C-alpha positions in Angstrom: 68.6 -87.7 -30.5 71.7 -89.7 -31.5 74.6 -87.8 -33.1 74.9 -87.9 -36.8 78.0 -89.6 -38.1 79.7 -89.4 -41.5 78.0 -92.1 -43.6 75.2 -92.3 -41.0 72.9 -94.2 -43.4 75.6 -96.9 -43.9 76.2 -97.0 -40.2 72.6 -97.6 -39.3 72.2 -100.2 -42.0 75.2 -102.1 -40.7 73.9 -101.8 -37.2 70.5 -103.3 -38.2 72.4 -106.0 -40.1 74.6 -107.1 -37.2 72.0 -106.4 -34.5 73.6 -106.3 -31.0 77.1 -106.8 -32.4 77.7 -103.0 -32.4 81.5 -103.3 -32.3 81.6 -105.0 -35.7 79.4 -102.3 -37.1 81.5 -99.5 -35.6 84.8 -101.1 -36.8 83.5 -101.8 -40.3 82.5 -98.1 -40.6 86.2 -97.0 -40.1 88.6 -96.4 -42.8 91.0 -99.2 -43.6 94.0 -96.8 -43.1 94.0 -94.1 -40.5 94.4 -90.6 -42.0 96.0 -88.6 -39.2 95.1 -85.3 -40.9 91.4 -86.0 -40.3 91.9 -86.7 -36.6 90.5 -84.4 -34.0 93.0 -84.8 -31.2 92.3 -83.6 -27.7 94.7 -82.3 -25.0 94.7 -85.8 -23.5 96.2 -87.2 -26.7 99.5 -85.3 -26.1 101.3 -88.6 -25.6 100.2 -89.8 -29.1 101.5 -86.6 -30.7 104.8 -87.0 -28.8 105.2 -90.6 -29.8 104.5 -89.8 -33.5 107.0 -87.0 -33.4 109.7 -89.2 -31.8 109.1 -91.9 -34.4 109.4 -89.4 -37.3 112.6 -88.0 -35.8 114.1 -91.5 -35.4 113.1 -92.5 -38.9 114.9 -89.4 -40.2 118.0 -90.4 -38.2 118.0 -93.9 -39.8 117.6 -92.3 -43.3 120.7 -90.2 -42.5 122.6 -93.3 -41.6 122.6 -92.6 -37.9 121.5 -94.9 -35.2 118.1 -94.4 -33.5 117.9 -93.8 -29.8 118.8 -96.6 -27.4 121.1 -98.3 -29.9 124.5 -98.8 -28.3 127.1 -100.5 -30.5 130.1 -100.0 -28.2 130.3 -103.2 -26.1 132.1 -101.4 -23.3 129.3 -98.8 -23.0 126.5 -101.4 -23.4 126.0 -102.4 -19.9 122.9 -103.2 -17.8 121.8 -100.5 -15.4 120.6 -102.1 -12.2 117.3 -100.6 -11.1 116.0 -103.1 -8.6 112.6 -102.9 -10.3 112.1 -106.7 -10.3 108.8 -108.5 -9.8 110.6 -110.9 -7.5 110.5 -111.1 -3.7 113.9 -111.9 -2.3 114.9 -113.0 1.2 117.1 -110.7 3.1 120.1 -112.9 2.4 119.4 -112.9 -1.4 118.9 -109.1 -1.3 122.2 -108.5 0.6 124.0 -110.6 -2.0 123.0 -108.3 -4.8 125.8 -105.8 -5.8 123.4 -102.8 -6.2 121.1 -103.5 -3.1 122.9 -100.8 -1.0 122.4 -98.0 -3.6 118.7 -98.4 -4.0 
């Protein structure tokens, strides 16, 4: 037996209306705006919780007149950090010409 959903009668009516287009029926049964208090997050959703917490903290910093993370206004401190994580294949000569190739 299929699991009962909130508004199950509406769900089944939409499913019959759209036939095999179940995605449309599923999406139309959702709320227009997510209410996070009604979510049932699992342990695997830890990243979502961490991201939401980070966003709230950074919004509070902006409200206080501070800069959020990764905003560097000092031009002397705002420098590129070479990581070597390019999706480019270099010849040995090109790689040797890079200033950071020895440190990687």
